C-alpha distance (Angstrom), angle and dihedral (degrees) to the residues before:
residue distance angle dihedral
M1 . . .
T2 3.79 . .
N3 3.81 119.2 .
F4 3.78 112.6 -144.1
V5 3.81 116.9 -158.3
L6 3.80 107.3 -165.1
V7 3.80 120.9 -159.7
A8 3.80 121.3 -179.4
G9 3.79 126.2 -151.6
A10 3.77 135.0 -106.3
W11 3.81 119.1 -24.5
L12 3.82 93.6 4.9
G13 3.79 135.6 107.5
S14 3.79 136.3 -159.3
W15 3.82 89.2 -74.9
A16 3.81 89.6 77.4
W17 3.84 89.6 73.8
D18 3.80 97.4 52.2
E19 3.82 95.2 112.6
V20 3.80 93.2 44.4
V21 3.80 95.1 49.6
V22 3.84 94.5 64.6
P23 3.83 99.4 60.5
L24 3.80 92.2 40.2
R25 3.82 91.6 54.6
A26 3.80 89.9 43.4
G27 3.80 86.0 58.8
G28 3.80 89.1 61.1
H29 3.78 98.2 -104.4
G30 3.78 134.1 129.3
V31 3.80 111.6 -109.4
H32 3.79 124.1 -166.1
P33 3.80 116.7 178.4
L34 3.80 109.0 -166.2
T35 3.80 132.8 -155.1
L36 3.81 112.3 -150.3
S37 3.82 121.5 -132.8
G38 3.80 115.3 -81.5
L39 3.83 95.3 23.9
A40 3.81 136.9 97.4
E41 3.82 109.6 -26.9
K42 3.83 88.9 2.2
Q43 3.81 94.8 60.3
G44 3.78 112.5 142.2
V45 3.82 94.7 35.1
P46 3.82 108.3 121.1
A47 3.78 111.1 -118.4
G48 3.79 140.4 -179.1
Q49 3.76 126.1 175.2
Q50 3.81 93.7 -88.5
T51 3.82 88.5 51.4
H52 3.81 87.6 60.7
V53 3.79 92.2 47.5
Q54 3.80 89.1 51.8
D55 3.82 91.5 47.0
I56 3.80 88.0 62.0
V57 3.79 96.4 42.6
D58 3.80 90.9 47.5
E59 3.81 92.3 51.8
V60 3.81 91.6 52.6
E61 3.79 93.1 47.0
R62 3.81 96.4 40.4
L63 3.80 91.3 55.4
D64 3.84 91.8 37.5
L65 3.81 89.7 -128.8
R66 3.80 122.3 -173.3
D67 3.81 131.8 -173.7
V68 3.80 87.8 31.6
V69 3.78 125.3 -172.8
L70 3.79 107.9 -164.7
V71 3.80 112.1 -154.8
G72 3.80 119.1 -164.3
H73 3.81 124.1 -176.9
S74 3.82 123.8 -159.2
Y75 3.86 110.6 -43.0
A76 3.85 89.9 8.1
G77 3.79 90.1 70.8
I78 3.79 86.9 77.7
P79 3.83 98.3 59.3
V80 3.83 91.8 32.8
G81 3.84 91.1 55.1
Q82 3.79 90.6 52.3
A83 3.80 94.2 44.2
A84 3.80 89.8 51.2
E85 3.77 93.1 68.2
R86 3.80 92.5 43.7
I87 3.80 98.0 57.7
G88 3.78 93.1 61.8
D89 3.78 118.9 -166.2
R90 3.78 91.6 0.6
L91 3.84 87.2 79.8
A92 3.78 120.5 94.9
R93 3.80 98.9 167.9
V94 3.80 144.7 -24.8
V95 3.81 120.2 -130.6
F96 3.79 117.4 -162.9
V97 3.80 110.8 -161.5
D98 3.83 108.5 -154.7
S99 3.76 84.8 -47.3
N100 3.74 145.3 149.0
V101 3.80 114.5 -105.2
P102 3.81 125.8 -143.5
A103 3.78 124.8 -109.9
D104 3.78 119.5 -169.6
G105 3.81 110.1 -97.2
D106 3.83 94.7 8.3
S107 3.79 128.0 107.4
F108 3.78 132.9 -154.1
V109 3.80 89.4 -94.1
S110 3.81 97.7 43.0
G111 3.78 117.2 122.9
G112 3.80 102.5 49.0
L113 3.82 96.6 -111.8
D114 3.82 118.3 161.1
W115 3.79 93.3 -106.4
Q116 3.78 91.4 48.6
A117 3.81 90.9 52.6
A118 3.82 88.3 50.9
V119 3.81 90.3 53.6
E120 3.78 91.6 51.0
A121 3.82 90.2 48.7
S122 3.79 91.0 51.1
I123 3.82 90.8 50.7
A124 3.81 90.4 51.0
E125 3.80 92.8 47.7
N126 3.81 96.6 45.3
G127 3.77 105.4 51.6
G128 3.78 96.9 -92.0
F129 3.82 96.7 -42.2
W130 3.80 133.4 107.4
A131 3.80 105.7 -123.2
P132 3.84 115.5 -125.0
L133 3.80 120.8 -107.0
T134 3.78 121.8 -98.8
E135 3.82 130.2 -133.7
P136 3.82 97.6 -84.9
D137 3.81 90.8 56.3
F138 3.80 90.5 66.1
E139 3.81 97.3 55.1
A140 3.82 118.4 123.1
Q141 3.81 91.8 18.5
G142 3.80 98.3 110.5
L143 3.79 94.1 -102.4
S144 3.79 127.1 134.7
T145 3.80 121.9 -129.1
E146 3.82 88.5 -104.6
Q147 3.81 92.6 50.3
I148 3.80 91.4 49.8
A149 3.78 90.5 50.0
R150 3.79 89.6 50.7
I151 3.80 93.0 53.3
V152 3.78 93.7 46.3
R153 3.81 91.7 46.9
G154 3.79 92.9 48.9
S155 3.81 98.6 42.8
T156 3.81 121.8 106.1
P157 3.83 130.0 -171.9
H158 3.80 111.5 -80.5
P159 3.84 119.5 -126.9
G160 3.79 107.2 -107.0
A161 3.80 96.5 -146.8
T162 3.82 90.2 66.2
L163 3.80 87.5 61.5
T164 3.79 99.7 44.9
E165 3.82 102.0 41.3
P166 3.82 116.2 92.1
A167 3.78 125.1 -111.0
V168 3.80 119.6 -113.0
L169 3.80 117.9 -145.2
S170 3.79 125.7 168.1
R171 3.81 96.3 -165.0
P172 3.82 138.7 20.9
L173 3.78 113.8 -70.4
G174 3.80 89.9 -137.8
G175 3.79 89.7 72.3
L176 3.80 92.9 67.2
P177 3.84 120.8 91.6
A178 3.79 100.6 -109.2
T179 3.76 146.5 163.2
Y180 3.80 122.6 -156.9
I181 3.82 116.6 -155.0
K182 3.81 111.4 -156.2
C183 3.80 115.9 -159.1
L184 3.79 103.6 -150.0
L185 3.82 99.3 -154.6
D186 3.81 86.9 62.9
G187 3.81 92.5 53.9
A188 3.80 133.7 -35.4
K189 3.78 96.5 -120.0
P190 3.80 137.6 36.8
T191 3.77 117.6 -103.1
D192 3.80 117.3 -93.2
D193 3.82 94.5 -99.2
V194 3.79 91.3 51.9
A195 3.83 92.3 45.0
E196 3.79 88.8 55.4
L197 3.81 92.0 50.4
L198 3.80 89.6 50.0
T199 3.80 89.4 64.7
S200 3.81 87.0 70.6
R201 3.79 115.8 100.9
H202 3.81 87.4 -131.6
W203 3.81 94.6 61.0
R204 3.79 131.6 73.1
L205 3.81 134.2 -175.4
A206 3.80 127.6 -130.2
E207 3.81 124.5 -179.5
M208 3.80 133.7 -151.0
D209 3.79 124.2 -166.0
T210 3.80 93.4 -135.5
G211 3.77 141.3 79.4
H212 3.78 136.3 -80.6
W213 3.83 96.2 -73.6
P214 3.83 103.3 56.2
M215 3.82 94.0 157.2
L216 3.80 85.2 70.4
S217 3.80 104.0 28.9
R218 3.85 98.3 40.3
P219 3.81 108.0 10.0
A220 3.81 96.6 154.2
E221 3.81 92.6 50.0
L222 3.80 91.3 47.0
A223 3.81 90.6 49.3
D224 3.83 89.9 51.7
I225 3.80 90.6 54.5
L226 3.79 91.5 48.0
L227 3.81 91.3 48.7
G228 3.79 87.8 53.9
E229 3.80 88.7 56.4
A230 3.81 92.6 56.6
G231 3.76 107.3 107.4
R232 3.81 94.5 -1.8
């Protein structure tokens, strides 16, 4: 039996995986959606990036999980990628869902790109939190009006320190067994750092013809891909 630990991206909690959990459990696997500190029902809990890494490690160890597939969506790829090397032989595979990936010494906002500067500005303007997206930000991402409303309703401000603190890796990420799921409505190709990692023999690429939130727009298809990763 594979144990899936599901971690959603910025602003979201474990609720985002509700429609993915059902088919995974129907396949006979353990499924553990996780809310990171400071988000959703854990609002008010102080959190930096290493807090989020520890959240994931603690969940795996608390439940004594084995044959673990860690699944990180969007921002959560950064703490998931770090947690993957810290759980040792409990890890079976890492799945990055249209996500950022960690690089030792870099943060979510490293690099000085326009979108990164906008994140930093939002943190400064919102008391140390990244403000959630609004309805127009979800257009052309394969989501229905109802799905967009659900995301907006369920989103909570994201702790800024998790985005500005650097990642800590002790070995190259390309050495981990990993799958990267690229959501094509959010860009036809992986980013350069992901493309480089995909040259590793340990990494493989999967694609979905949907937007950046596939657990809501295409949950059954996403679950099928994850089920294919069980025991790979």
